N, CA, C and O atoms as a CHARMM CRD file, in Angstrom:
* protein
*
  384
    1    1 UNK  N    149.61900  84.47000  72.85500 PROA 1      0.00000
    2    1 UNK  CA   149.68400  85.57900  71.73400 PROA 1      0.00000
    3    1 UNK  C    148.62500  86.64200  72.18500 PROA 1      0.00000
    4    1 UNK  O    147.44200  86.41400  72.43800 PROA 1      0.00000
    5    2 UNK  N    149.30400  87.90500  72.24000 PROA 2      0.00000
    6    2 UNK  CA   148.51600  89.14100  72.43800 PROA 2      0.00000
    7    2 UNK  C    147.89200  89.47500  71.22400 PROA 2      0.00000
    8    2 UNK  O    148.40700  89.30700  70.11900 PROA 2      0.00000
    9    3 UNK  N    146.55200  90.04600  71.48000 PROA 3      0.00000
   10    3 UNK  CA   145.73300  90.74200  70.41200 PROA 3      0.00000
   11    3 UNK  C    146.06600  92.14300  70.54600 PROA 3      0.00000
   12    3 UNK  O    146.29400  92.61200  71.66100 PROA 3      0.00000
   13    4 UNK  N    146.12000  92.94600  69.34900 PROA 4      0.00000
   14    4 UNK  CA   146.18200  94.38300  69.24500 PROA 4      0.00000
   15    4 UNK  C    144.94200  94.83400  68.96100 PROA 4      0.00000
   16    4 UNK  O    144.16700  94.20900  68.23600 PROA 4      0.00000
   17    5 UNK  N    144.64000  96.06900  69.57100 PROA 5      0.00000
   18    5 UNK  CA   143.27600  96.53600  69.38800 PROA 5      0.00000
   19    5 UNK  C    143.45100  98.04300  68.77800 PROA 5      0.00000
   20    5 UNK  O    144.26900  98.82200  69.26700 PROA 5      0.00000
   21    6 UNK  N    142.68600  98.36300  67.76200 PROA 6      0.00000
   22    6 UNK  CA   142.69400  99.59800  67.01200 PROA 6      0.00000
   23    6 UNK  C    141.18700 100.17500  66.82500 PROA 6      0.00000
   24    6 UNK  O    140.17900  99.47100  66.77400 PROA 6      0.00000
   25    7 UNK  N    141.22300 101.41800  66.74300 PROA 7      0.00000
   26    7 UNK  CA   140.07400 102.15200  66.28000 PROA 7      0.00000
   27    7 UNK  C    140.36300 102.79000  64.87500 PROA 7      0.00000
   28    7 UNK  O    141.21900 103.66100  64.71300 PROA 7      0.00000
   29    8 UNK  N    139.54900 102.26300  63.83900 PROA 8      0.00000
   30    8 UNK  CA   139.90900 102.71200  62.52800 PROA 8      0.00000
   31    8 UNK  C    138.71000 103.45100  62.05600 PROA 8      0.00000
   32    8 UNK  O    137.54800 103.10400  62.26700 PROA 8      0.00000
   33    9 UNK  N    139.15300 104.65700  61.30100 PROA 9      0.00000
   34    9 UNK  CA   138.24000 105.62300  60.83700 PROA 9      0.00000
   35    9 UNK  C    138.14300 105.47600  59.31300 PROA 9      0.00000
   36    9 UNK  O    139.13300 105.42400  58.58300 PROA 9      0.00000
   37   10 UNK  N    136.92400 105.41700  58.91000 PROA 10     0.00000
   38   10 UNK  CA   136.71800 105.41200  57.28500 PROA 10     0.00000
   39   10 UNK  C    135.74500 106.36500  56.95500 PROA 10     0.00000
   40   10 UNK  O    134.89000 106.66500  57.78900 PROA 10     0.00000
   41   11 UNK  N    135.76900 106.92700  55.73400 PROA 11     0.00000
   42   11 UNK  CA   134.88000 107.91900  55.08100 PROA 11     0.00000
   43   11 UNK  C    134.24400 107.23800  53.86600 PROA 11     0.00000
   44   11 UNK  O    134.78300 106.27600  53.32000 PROA 11     0.00000
   45   12 UNK  N    133.03900 107.78400  53.44400 PROA 12     0.00000
   46   12 UNK  CA   132.36200 107.23400  52.38300 PROA 12     0.00000
   47   12 UNK  C    132.91500 108.03900  51.22000 PROA 12     0.00000
   48   12 UNK  O    133.02300 109.26100  51.32800 PROA 12     0.00000
   49   13 UNK  N    133.28600 107.36900  50.05600 PROA 13     0.00000
   50   13 UNK  CA   133.76400 108.09700  48.90200 PROA 13     0.00000
   51   13 UNK  C    133.00600 107.49100  47.64600 PROA 13     0.00000
   52   13 UNK  O    132.13600 106.63800  47.82900 PROA 13     0.00000
   53   14 UNK  N    133.30100 107.88500  46.49200 PROA 14     0.00000
   54   14 UNK  CA   132.49700 107.47500  45.33700 PROA 14     0.00000
   55   14 UNK  C    132.88900 105.90500  45.06500 PROA 14     0.00000
   56   14 UNK  O    132.12500 105.16200  44.44800 PROA 14     0.00000
   57   15 UNK  N    134.00600 105.52300  45.52600 PROA 15     0.00000
   58   15 UNK  CA   134.37500 104.10900  45.30800 PROA 15     0.00000
   59   15 UNK  C    134.05300 103.30600  46.53800 PROA 15     0.00000
   60   15 UNK  O    134.31700 102.10300  46.52000 PROA 15     0.00000
   61   16 UNK  N    133.50200 103.85400  47.61800 PROA 16     0.00000
   62   16 UNK  CA   133.10900 103.00300  48.62700 PROA 16     0.00000
   63   16 UNK  C    133.86500 103.68600  49.88300 PROA 16     0.00000
   64   16 UNK  O    134.27400 104.84600  49.82900 PROA 16     0.00000
   65   17 UNK  N    134.01300 102.86000  51.01500 PROA 17     0.00000
   66   17 UNK  CA   134.60600 103.22500  52.33400 PROA 17     0.00000
   67   17 UNK  C    136.13200 103.23400  52.13300 PROA 17     0.00000
   68   17 UNK  O    136.76900 102.32300  51.60200 PROA 17     0.00000
   69   18 UNK  N    136.65400 104.41900  52.64100 PROA 18     0.00000
   70   18 UNK  CA   138.03400 104.30200  52.46400 PROA 18     0.00000
   71   18 UNK  C    138.69400 104.80200  53.86100 PROA 18     0.00000
   72   18 UNK  O    138.38900 105.89400  54.34100 PROA 18     0.00000
   73   19 UNK  N    139.67000 103.87700  54.50800 PROA 19     0.00000
   74   19 UNK  CA   140.16000 104.11400  55.66800 PROA 19     0.00000
   75   19 UNK  C    141.02900 105.40000  55.62200 PROA 19     0.00000
   76   19 UNK  O    141.86300 105.56900  54.73300 PROA 19     0.00000
   77   20 UNK  N    140.80400 106.30000  56.61300 PROA 20     0.00000
   78   20 UNK  CA   141.58600 107.51600  56.61900 PROA 20     0.00000
   79   20 UNK  C    142.61400 107.63200  57.85400 PROA 20     0.00000
   80   20 UNK  O    143.52200 108.46000  57.92600 PROA 20     0.00000
   81   21 UNK  N    142.32200 106.71700  58.74700 PROA 21     0.00000
   82   21 UNK  CA   143.30400 106.71500  60.05600 PROA 21     0.00000
   83   21 UNK  C    142.99900 105.65900  60.96100 PROA 21     0.00000
   84   21 UNK  O    142.05200 104.89300  60.78300 PROA 21     0.00000
   85   22 UNK  N    143.82800 105.59800  61.98500 PROA 22     0.00000
   86   22 UNK  CA   143.60200 104.62200  62.97300 PROA 22     0.00000
   87   22 UNK  C    144.25500 105.04200  64.16100 PROA 22     0.00000
   88   22 UNK  O    145.22600 105.79300  64.07400 PROA 22     0.00000
   89   23 UNK  N    143.82600 104.63300  65.29800 PROA 23     0.00000
   90   23 UNK  CA   144.40900 104.78900  66.72800 PROA 23     0.00000
   91   23 UNK  C    144.72200 103.49100  67.21200 PROA 23     0.00000
   92   23 UNK  O    143.86700 102.60800  67.14400 PROA 23     0.00000
   93   24 UNK  N    145.93000 103.25300  67.72900 PROA 24     0.00000
   94   24 UNK  CA   146.46100 102.11300  68.36000 PROA 24     0.00000
   95   24 UNK  C    146.02500 102.16800  69.82700 PROA 24     0.00000
   96   24 UNK  O    146.33000 103.10600  70.56400 PROA 24     0.00000
   97   25 UNK  N    145.23900 101.03200  70.24400 PROA 25     0.00000
   98   25 UNK  CA   144.78400 101.09100  71.64700 PROA 25     0.00000
   99   25 UNK  C    145.57400 100.18600  72.54300 PROA 25     0.00000
  100   25 UNK  O    145.28700 100.19700  73.74000 PROA 25     0.00000
  101   26 UNK  N    146.41500  99.49800  72.16500 PROA 26     0.00000
  102   26 UNK  CA   147.21600  98.55000  72.88700 PROA 26     0.00000
  103   26 UNK  C    146.68400  97.16800  72.83200 PROA 26     0.00000
  104   26 UNK  O    145.93600  96.82800  71.91500 PROA 26     0.00000
  105   27 UNK  N    147.08400  96.26200  73.89100 PROA 27     0.00000
  106   27 UNK  CA   146.58500  94.94400  73.97000 PROA 27     0.00000
  107   27 UNK  C    145.65000  94.61000  75.11500 PROA 27     0.00000
  108   27 UNK  O    145.33100  93.45600  75.40300 PROA 27     0.00000
  109   28 UNK  N    145.21400  95.74000  75.77400 PROA 28     0.00000
  110   28 UNK  CA   144.20900  95.43700  76.79700 PROA 28     0.00000
  111   28 UNK  C    142.79000  95.46400  76.30800 PROA 28     0.00000
  112   28 UNK  O    142.35600  96.53500  75.88300 PROA 28     0.00000
  113   29 UNK  N    142.03700  94.42000  76.32200 PROA 29     0.00000
  114   29 UNK  CA   140.67400  94.41300  75.72500 PROA 29     0.00000
  115   29 UNK  C    139.74100  95.22900  76.54600 PROA 29     0.00000
  116   29 UNK  O    138.86200  95.87900  75.98100 PROA 29     0.00000
  117   30 UNK  N    139.86800  95.24200  77.82100 PROA 30     0.00000
  118   30 UNK  CA   138.99800  96.05000  78.74200 PROA 30     0.00000
  119   30 UNK  C    139.11700  97.51300  78.37700 PROA 30     0.00000
  120   30 UNK  O    138.10700  98.20000  78.22400 PROA 30     0.00000
  121   31 UNK  N    140.39700  98.01900  78.22900 PROA 31     0.00000
  122   31 UNK  CA   140.52600  99.42400  77.83200 PROA 31     0.00000
  123   31 UNK  C    140.04800  99.76600  76.52800 PROA 31     0.00000
  124   31 UNK  O    139.53000 100.86200  76.31500 PROA 31     0.00000
  125   32 UNK  N    140.20800  98.78800  75.53400 PROA 32     0.00000
  126   32 UNK  CA   139.78400  98.98500  74.13200 PROA 32     0.00000
  127   32 UNK  C    138.20000  99.22000  74.15800 PROA 32     0.00000
  128   32 UNK  O    137.67700 100.16000  73.56000 PROA 32     0.00000
  129   33 UNK  N    137.52200  98.32500  74.86900 PROA 33     0.00000
  130   33 UNK  CA   136.03500  98.42700  74.85700 PROA 33     0.00000
  131   33 UNK  C    135.57100  99.55700  75.58300 PROA 33     0.00000
  132   33 UNK  O    134.59700 100.17600  75.15500 PROA 33     0.00000
  133   34 UNK  N    136.19500  99.93400  76.71600 PROA 34     0.00000
  134   34 UNK  CA   135.82200 101.03100  77.59000 PROA 34     0.00000
  135   34 UNK  C    135.95500 102.27700  76.60100 PROA 34     0.00000
  136   34 UNK  O    135.04000 103.10100  76.58600 PROA 34     0.00000
  137   35 UNK  N    136.96600 102.42400  75.85100 PROA 35     0.00000
  138   35 UNK  CA   137.37700 103.54200  75.14000 PROA 35     0.00000
  139   35 UNK  C    136.32800 103.71300  73.87000 PROA 35     0.00000
  140   35 UNK  O    135.83700 104.80500  73.58300 PROA 35     0.00000
  141   36 UNK  N    136.06000 102.53600  73.17600 PROA 36     0.00000
  142   36 UNK  CA   135.01100 102.59600  72.16800 PROA 36     0.00000
  143   36 UNK  C    133.63000 103.01000  72.71700 PROA 36     0.00000
  144   36 UNK  O    132.88900 103.83300  72.17900 PROA 36     0.00000
  145   37 UNK  N    133.36900 102.30700  73.90400 PROA 37     0.00000
  146   37 UNK  CA   132.05700 102.63900  74.39300 PROA 37     0.00000
  147   37 UNK  C    131.77500 104.17500  74.80900 PROA 37     0.00000
  148   37 UNK  O    130.65300 104.66600  74.92700 PROA 37     0.00000
  149   38 UNK  N    132.89900 104.78400  74.99200 PROA 38     0.00000
  150   38 UNK  CA   132.82100 106.42100  75.31100 PROA 38     0.00000
  151   38 UNK  C    132.46200 107.17200  74.19000 PROA 38     0.00000
  152   38 UNK  O    132.11400 108.34000  74.36800 PROA 38     0.00000
  153   39 UNK  N    132.49100 106.61300  72.85800 PROA 39     0.00000
  154   39 UNK  CA   132.36000 107.41700  71.75400 PROA 39     0.00000
  155   39 UNK  C    130.97100 107.44200  71.43100 PROA 39     0.00000
  156   39 UNK  O    130.23300 106.50200  71.72600 PROA 39     0.00000
  157   40 UNK  N    130.50900 108.63400  70.74300 PROA 40     0.00000
  158   40 UNK  CA   129.12000 108.94000  70.40200 PROA 40     0.00000
  159   40 UNK  C    128.99800 108.63700  68.88100 PROA 40     0.00000
  160   40 UNK  O    129.92600 108.78300  68.08600 PROA 40     0.00000
  161   41 UNK  N    127.74500 108.19700  68.56300 PROA 41     0.00000
  162   41 UNK  CA   127.49500 107.94500  67.23700 PROA 41     0.00000
  163   41 UNK  C    126.23200 106.93800  67.23300 PROA 41     0.00000
  164   41 UNK  O    125.61800 106.68200  68.27000 PROA 41     0.00000
  165   42 UNK  N    125.92300 106.43300  66.07500 PROA 42     0.00000
  166   42 UNK  CA   124.76900 105.53100  65.78700 PROA 42     0.00000
  167   42 UNK  C    125.42400 104.16600  65.50400 PROA 42     0.00000
  168   42 UNK  O    126.23900 104.04000  64.59100 PROA 42     0.00000
  169   43 UNK  N    125.03300 103.08700  66.34800 PROA 43     0.00000
  170   43 UNK  CA   125.59000 101.71700  66.14300 PROA 43     0.00000
  171   43 UNK  C    124.80500 101.04300  64.91100 PROA 43     0.00000
  172   43 UNK  O    125.11300  99.92000  64.51200 PROA 43     0.00000
  173   44 UNK  N    123.88100 101.71900  64.39600 PROA 44     0.00000
  174   44 UNK  CA   123.12500 101.11700  63.20200 PROA 44     0.00000
  175   44 UNK  C    123.82000 101.77300  61.94800 PROA 44     0.00000
  176   44 UNK  O    123.45800 102.85100  61.47800 PROA 44     0.00000
  177   45 UNK  N    124.80800 101.04500  61.47900 PROA 45     0.00000
  178   45 UNK  CA   125.58700 101.57100  60.23300 PROA 45     0.00000
  179   45 UNK  C    124.91800 101.06500  58.93600 PROA 45     0.00000
  180   45 UNK  O    124.52900  99.90600  58.79200 PROA 45     0.00000
  181   46 UNK  N    124.82400 101.99200  58.05000 PROA 46     0.00000
  182   46 UNK  CA   124.11200 101.64000  56.71000 PROA 46     0.00000
  183   46 UNK  C    125.02700 102.04500  55.64200 PROA 46     0.00000
  184   46 UNK  O    126.06700 102.65000  55.90000 PROA 46     0.00000
  185   47 UNK  N    124.67000 101.72800  54.42800 PROA 47     0.00000
  186   47 UNK  CA   125.58900 102.15900  53.20900 PROA 47     0.00000
  187   47 UNK  C    125.36000 103.73700  53.21500 PROA 47     0.00000
  188   47 UNK  O    126.14700 104.31800  52.46700 PROA 47     0.00000
  189   48 UNK  N    124.65400 104.38300  53.74400 PROA 48     0.00000
  190   48 UNK  CA   124.49500 105.85400  53.81500 PROA 48     0.00000
  191   48 UNK  C    125.33800 106.54200  54.81900 PROA 48     0.00000
  192   48 UNK  O    125.38100 107.76700  54.92400 PROA 48     0.00000
  193   49 UNK  N    126.01000 105.70600  55.55900 PROA 49     0.00000
  194   49 UNK  CA   126.92700 106.25100  56.73100 PROA 49     0.00000
  195   49 UNK  C    128.02400 106.99700  56.10700 PROA 49     0.00000
  196   49 UNK  O    128.67000 106.43900  55.22000 PROA 49     0.00000
  197   50 UNK  N    128.30300 108.15900  56.45500 PROA 50     0.00000
  198   50 UNK  CA   129.40400 108.98700  55.90900 PROA 50     0.00000
  199   50 UNK  C    130.72100 108.82700  56.58900 PROA 50     0.00000
  200   50 UNK  O    131.77000 108.79300  55.94500 PROA 50     0.00000
  201   51 UNK  N    130.67000 108.72500  57.93200 PROA 51     0.00000
  202   51 UNK  CA   132.01500 108.49600  58.58200 PROA 51     0.00000
  203   51 UNK  C    131.66800 107.24400  59.51000 PROA 51     0.00000
  204   51 UNK  O    130.65600 107.26700  60.21200 PROA 51     0.00000
  205   52 UNK  N    132.47000 106.23200  59.49500 PROA 52     0.00000
  206   52 UNK  CA   132.49800 104.91200  60.11300 PROA 52     0.00000
  207   52 UNK  C    133.73900 104.88800  61.16700 PROA 52     0.00000
  208   52 UNK  O    134.86600 105.27800  60.86500 PROA 52     0.00000
  209   53 UNK  N    133.38500 104.38800  62.41600 PROA 53     0.00000
  210   53 UNK  CA   134.44000 104.18200  63.33000 PROA 53     0.00000
  211   53 UNK  C    134.23500 102.70500  63.67800 PROA 53     0.00000
  212   53 UNK  O    133.16700 102.26400  64.10200 PROA 53     0.00000
  213   54 UNK  N    135.28700 102.00600  63.47600 PROA 54     0.00000
  214   54 UNK  CA   135.27900 100.47800  63.93200 PROA 54     0.00000
  215   54 UNK  C    136.31000 100.02900  65.04700 PROA 54     0.00000
  216   54 UNK  O    137.48000 100.40400  64.97700 PROA 54     0.00000
  217   55 UNK  N    135.93100  99.34800  65.91400 PROA 55     0.00000
  218   55 UNK  CA   136.87700  98.73800  66.85200 PROA 55     0.00000
  219   55 UNK  C    137.34400  97.34100  66.40100 PROA 55     0.00000
  220   55 UNK  O    136.60300  96.35800  66.37500 PROA 55     0.00000
  221   56 UNK  N    138.64700  97.34800  66.04500 PROA 56     0.00000
  222   56 UNK  CA   139.24800  96.18600  65.52700 PROA 56     0.00000
  223   56 UNK  C    140.21200  95.42500  66.25400 PROA 56     0.00000
  224   56 UNK  O    141.12300  96.01000  66.83800 PROA 56     0.00000
  225   57 UNK  N    140.09300  93.99500  66.28400 PROA 57     0.00000
  226   57 UNK  CA   141.11200  93.23600  67.03100 PROA 57     0.00000
  227   57 UNK  C    142.07000  92.52500  66.01500 PROA 57     0.00000
  228   57 UNK  O    141.56500  91.84400  65.12200 PROA 57     0.00000
  229   58 UNK  N    143.27400  92.63800  66.09800 PROA 58     0.00000
  230   58 UNK  CA   144.18100  92.08200  65.08800 PROA 58     0.00000
  231   58 UNK  C    145.18300  91.04000  65.97400 PROA 58     0.00000
  232   58 UNK  O    145.66900  91.36100  67.05900 PROA 58     0.00000
  233   59 UNK  N    145.37700  89.88000  65.38800 PROA 59     0.00000
  234   59 UNK  CA   146.33200  88.92800  65.86300 PROA 59     0.00000
  235   59 UNK  C    147.31700  88.57200  64.68700 PROA 59     0.00000
  236   59 UNK  O    147.03400  88.78500  63.50900 PROA 59     0.00000
  237   60 UNK  N    148.42400  88.04500  65.08700 PROA 60     0.00000
  238   60 UNK  CA   149.32800  87.56500  64.05900 PROA 60     0.00000
  239   60 UNK  C    148.78000  86.43200  63.30300 PROA 60     0.00000
  240   60 UNK  O    148.14400  85.53000  63.84800 PROA 60     0.00000
  241   61 UNK  N    149.02400  86.48300  62.07600 PROA 61     0.00000
  242   61 UNK  CA   148.51800  85.35400  61.09100 PROA 61     0.00000
  243   61 UNK  C    147.08500  85.17500  61.02900 PROA 61     0.00000
  244   61 UNK  O    146.64800  84.20100  60.41500 PROA 61     0.00000
  245   62 UNK  N    146.27100  86.02000  61.60700 PROA 62     0.00000
  246   62 UNK  CA   144.76800  86.01500  61.35500 PROA 62     0.00000
  247   62 UNK  C    144.18400  87.26000  60.68100 PROA 62     0.00000
  248   62 UNK  O    144.80200  88.32300  60.74400 PROA 62     0.00000
  249   63 UNK  N    143.08700  87.17000  60.07800 PROA 63     0.00000
  250   63 UNK  CA   142.44600  88.35700  59.64700 PROA 63     0.00000
  251   63 UNK  C    142.03100  89.18800  60.74900 PROA 63     0.00000
  252   63 UNK  O    141.81300  88.69100  61.85300 PROA 63     0.00000
  253   64 UNK  N    141.89900  90.51400  60.50400 PROA 64     0.00000
  254   64 UNK  CA   141.42300  91.51500  61.53300 PROA 64     0.00000
  255   64 UNK  C    139.93100  91.01600  61.82100 PROA 64     0.00000
  256   64 UNK  O    139.30700  90.35400  60.99200 PROA 64     0.00000
  257   65 UNK  N    139.46100  91.35100  62.94200 PROA 65     0.00000
  258   65 UNK  CA   138.04900  91.22300  63.42100 PROA 65     0.00000
  259   65 UNK  C    137.47800  92.43600  63.81200 PROA 65     0.00000
  260   65 UNK  O    137.95900  93.09600  64.73400 PROA 65     0.00000
  261   66 UNK  N    136.37900  92.82000  63.11300 PROA 66     0.00000
  262   66 UNK  CA   135.64500  93.99700  63.51000 PROA 66     0.00000
  263   66 UNK  C    134.73200  93.62200  64.75300 PROA 66     0.00000
  264   66 UNK  O    133.83200  92.79900  64.58400 PROA 66     0.00000
  265   67 UNK  N    134.93400  94.19500  65.98300 PROA 67     0.00000
  266   67 UNK  CA   134.16900  93.88900  67.09000 PROA 67     0.00000
  267   67 UNK  C    132.96100  94.76900  67.30800 PROA 67     0.00000
  268   67 UNK  O    131.90400  94.34900  67.77800 PROA 67     0.00000
  269   68 UNK  N    133.18700  96.03700  66.92900 PROA 68     0.00000
  270   68 UNK  CA   132.02300  96.98900  67.07500 PROA 68     0.00000
  271   68 UNK  C    132.09600  98.14000  66.01200 PROA 68     0.00000
  272   68 UNK  O    133.21700  98.47300  65.62700 PROA 68     0.00000
  273   69 UNK  N    131.11200  98.70400  65.56100 PROA 69     0.00000
  274   69 UNK  CA   131.24200  99.82400  64.66600 PROA 69     0.00000
  275   69 UNK  C    130.11700 100.93200  65.10400 PROA 69     0.00000
  276   69 UNK  O    129.10300 100.67100  65.75100 PROA 69     0.00000
  277   70 UNK  N    130.51900 102.27200  64.60200 PROA 70     0.00000
  278   70 UNK  CA   129.62700 103.33800  64.74700 PROA 70     0.00000
  279   70 UNK  C    129.55200 104.09500  63.48100 PROA 70     0.00000
  280   70 UNK  O    130.50000 104.08000  62.69500 PROA 70     0.00000
  281   71 UNK  N    128.42900 104.78200  63.23800 PROA 71     0.00000
  282   71 UNK  CA   128.41700 105.73100  62.12700 PROA 71     0.00000
  283   71 UNK  C    128.30600 107.06600  62.90000 PROA 71     0.00000
  284   71 UNK  O    127.64300 107.12400  63.93500 PROA 71     0.00000
  285   72 UNK  N    128.94600 108.12600  62.40300 PROA 72     0.00000
  286   72 UNK  CA   128.85500 109.41900  63.19100 PROA 72     0.00000
  287   72 UNK  C    128.92800 110.58400  62.20900 PROA 72     0.00000
  288   72 UNK  O    129.33600 110.41400  61.06000 PROA 72     0.00000
  289   73 UNK  N    128.53800 111.73700  62.66100 PROA 73     0.00000
  290   73 UNK  CA   128.60400 112.89700  61.85500 PROA 73     0.00000
  291   73 UNK  C    130.02500 113.66700  62.09300 PROA 73     0.00000
  292   73 UNK  O    130.81200 113.23300  62.93300 PROA 73     0.00000
  293   74 UNK  N    130.25600 114.58100  61.48300 PROA 74     0.00000
  294   74 UNK  CA   131.39000 115.22800  61.40700 PROA 74     0.00000
  295   74 UNK  C    131.76100 115.88300  62.74300 PROA 74     0.00000
  296   74 UNK  O    132.92000 115.88500  63.15800 PROA 74     0.00000
  297   75 UNK  N    130.80200 116.40200  63.35800 PROA 75     0.00000
  298   75 UNK  CA   130.94500 116.96700  64.66300 PROA 75     0.00000
  299   75 UNK  C    131.17400 115.85300  65.76300 PROA 75     0.00000
  300   75 UNK  O    131.97600 116.04100  66.67700 PROA 75     0.00000
  301   76 UNK  N    130.45900 114.71400  65.64700 PROA 76     0.00000
  302   76 UNK  CA   130.58800 113.68000  66.64400 PROA 76     0.00000
  303   76 UNK  C    132.14600 113.10200  66.32400 PROA 76     0.00000
  304   76 UNK  O    132.90900 112.79700  67.24100 PROA 76     0.00000
  305   77 UNK  N    132.44400 113.01400  65.16400 PROA 77     0.00000
  306   77 UNK  CA   133.81100 112.52100  64.70100 PROA 77     0.00000
  307   77 UNK  C    134.91400 113.46700  65.60000 PROA 77     0.00000
  308   77 UNK  O    135.75100 112.99300  66.36800 PROA 77     0.00000
  309   78 UNK  N    134.73900 114.72300  65.35800 PROA 78     0.00000
  310   78 UNK  CA   135.73000 115.58800  65.98900 PROA 78     0.00000
  311   78 UNK  C    135.74500 115.28900  67.62500 PROA 78     0.00000
  312   78 UNK  O    136.79700 115.05200  68.21900 PROA 78     0.00000
  313   79 UNK  N    134.52800 115.32600  68.23800 PROA 79     0.00000
  314   79 UNK  CA   134.64000 114.83200  69.74300 PROA 79     0.00000
  315   79 UNK  C    134.99300 113.62200  69.92100 PROA 79     0.00000
  316   79 UNK  O    135.52500 113.39400  71.00800 PROA 79     0.00000
  317   80 UNK  N    134.84800 112.58400  69.05800 PROA 80     0.00000
  318   80 UNK  CA   135.27600 111.34800  69.32000 PROA 80     0.00000
  319   80 UNK  C    136.88700 111.20700  69.29700 PROA 80     0.00000
  320   80 UNK  O    137.50500 110.53500  70.12200 PROA 80     0.00000
  321   81 UNK  N    137.47100 111.91900  68.25800 PROA 81     0.00000
  322   81 UNK  CA   138.80800 112.04900  68.29300 PROA 81     0.00000
  323   81 UNK  C    139.39500 112.55800  69.53500 PROA 81     0.00000
  324   81 UNK  O    140.34700 111.94400  70.01800 PROA 81     0.00000
  325   82 UNK  N    138.87500 113.75100  70.18700 PROA 82     0.00000
  326   82 UNK  CA   139.32200 114.17900  71.42900 PROA 82     0.00000
  327   82 UNK  C    139.06500 113.10600  72.44200 PROA 82     0.00000
  328   82 UNK  O    140.01700 112.94100  73.20500 PROA 82     0.00000
  329   83 UNK  N    138.08100 112.37100  72.64000 PROA 83     0.00000
  330   83 UNK  CA   137.65100 111.43000  73.67800 PROA 83     0.00000
  331   83 UNK  C    138.87700 110.37400  73.49600 PROA 83     0.00000
  332   83 UNK  O    139.56600 110.10900  74.48200 PROA 83     0.00000
  333   84 UNK  N    139.12000 109.83900  72.37800 PROA 84     0.00000
  334   84 UNK  CA   140.20500 108.86200  72.07600 PROA 84     0.00000
  335   84 UNK  C    141.46000 109.39000  72.59500 PROA 84     0.00000
  336   84 UNK  O    142.01800 108.75400  73.48900 PROA 84     0.00000
  337   85 UNK  N    141.97600 110.45500  72.16200 PROA 85     0.00000
  338   85 UNK  CA   143.22400 110.97400  72.56200 PROA 85     0.00000
  339   85 UNK  C    143.26200 111.14200  74.07900 PROA 85     0.00000
  340   85 UNK  O    144.26300 110.77400  74.69400 PROA 85     0.00000
  341   86 UNK  N    142.29700 111.64000  74.66300 PROA 86     0.00000
  342   86 UNK  CA   142.12700 111.87700  76.18400 PROA 86     0.00000
  343   86 UNK  C    142.27400 110.66600  76.86700 PROA 86     0.00000
  344   86 UNK  O    143.02500 110.60600  77.84100 PROA 86     0.00000
  345   87 UNK  N    141.51700 109.49300  76.39300 PROA 87     0.00000
  346   87 UNK  CA   141.77600 108.17400  77.02200 PROA 87     0.00000
  347   87 UNK  C    143.11000 107.46500  76.84800 PROA 87     0.00000
  348   87 UNK  O    143.62900 106.77700  77.72700 PROA 87     0.00000
  349   88 UNK  N    143.65400 107.70100  75.57100 PROA 88     0.00000
  350   88 UNK  CA   144.99200 107.12300  75.31300 PROA 88     0.00000
  351   88 UNK  C    145.92600 107.77100  76.20200 PROA 88     0.00000
  352   88 UNK  O    146.77700 107.04600  76.71600 PROA 88     0.00000
  353   89 UNK  N    145.92400 109.17000  76.51600 PROA 89     0.00000
  354   89 UNK  CA   146.87100 109.83600  77.17000 PROA 89     0.00000
  355   89 UNK  C    146.70600 109.41600  78.73600 PROA 89     0.00000
  356   89 UNK  O    147.71200 109.23000  79.42100 PROA 89     0.00000
  357   90 UNK  N    145.57000 109.29400  79.20200 PROA 90     0.00000
  358   90 UNK  CA   145.20100 108.84600  80.49100 PROA 90     0.00000
  359   90 UNK  C    145.89700 107.54800  80.84600 PROA 90     0.00000
  360   90 UNK  O    146.63000 107.38900  81.82200 PROA 90     0.00000
  361   91 UNK  N    145.54000 106.52800  79.82300 PROA 91     0.00000
  362   91 UNK  CA   145.94100 105.27200  79.94800 PROA 91     0.00000
  363   91 UNK  C    147.49200 104.93500  80.00100 PROA 91     0.00000
  364   91 UNK  O    148.04500 104.28600  80.88800 PROA 91     0.00000
  365   92 UNK  N    148.09900 105.51100  78.86200 PROA 92     0.00000
  366   92 UNK  CA   149.51700 105.24100  78.72200 PROA 92     0.00000
  367   92 UNK  C    150.41500 106.18000  79.32600 PROA 92     0.00000
  368   92 UNK  O    151.57700 105.80900  79.49600 PROA 92     0.00000
  369   93 UNK  N    150.07700 107.33500  79.67900 PROA 93     0.00000
  370   93 UNK  CA   150.84800 108.49400  80.20500 PROA 93     0.00000
  371   93 UNK  C    150.88000 108.43700  81.80300 PROA 93     0.00000
  372   93 UNK  O    151.88600 108.58900  82.49600 PROA 93     0.00000
  373   94 UNK  N    149.56200 108.18400  82.25600 PROA 94     0.00000
  374   94 UNK  CA   149.23000 108.49100  83.71500 PROA 94     0.00000
  375   94 UNK  C    149.00600 107.13700  84.38800 PROA 94     0.00000
  376   94 UNK  O    149.57400 107.02100  85.47300 PROA 94     0.00000
  377   95 UNK  N    148.36700 106.20000  84.00800 PROA 95     0.00000
  378   95 UNK  CA   147.87000 104.96300  84.57100 PROA 95     0.00000
  379   95 UNK  C    148.90000 103.74200  84.50100 PROA 95     0.00000
  380   95 UNK  O    149.18700 103.02100  85.45600 PROA 95     0.00000
  381   96 UNK  N    149.33300 103.65100  83.38800 PROA 96     0.00000
  382   96 UNK  CA   150.22700 102.37100  83.05300 PROA 96     0.00000
  383   96 UNK  C    151.59300 102.34500  83.77300 PROA 96     0.00000
  384   96 UNK  O    152.36900 101.40600  83.59200 PROA 96     0.00000
């Protein structure tokens, strides 16, 4: 059974954290970890974190598992989206 890996983006709202998007990273755990480790932000996430980025592992019939998380600023978030898109393009369009 293959695991699927995602990067999920959440923002802080009046009601709590709300997921606003996700990136599908595929089934390769090494690629997922390398991509997440390329991101900038603070790995000390608190309730004051405004933008949160999580590396999620999902398997059929199991609850998702959060492997890593980062808190980041809006400018870091913008740079992280660019990094994720670049890594996905290189991996799926050029390397695979």
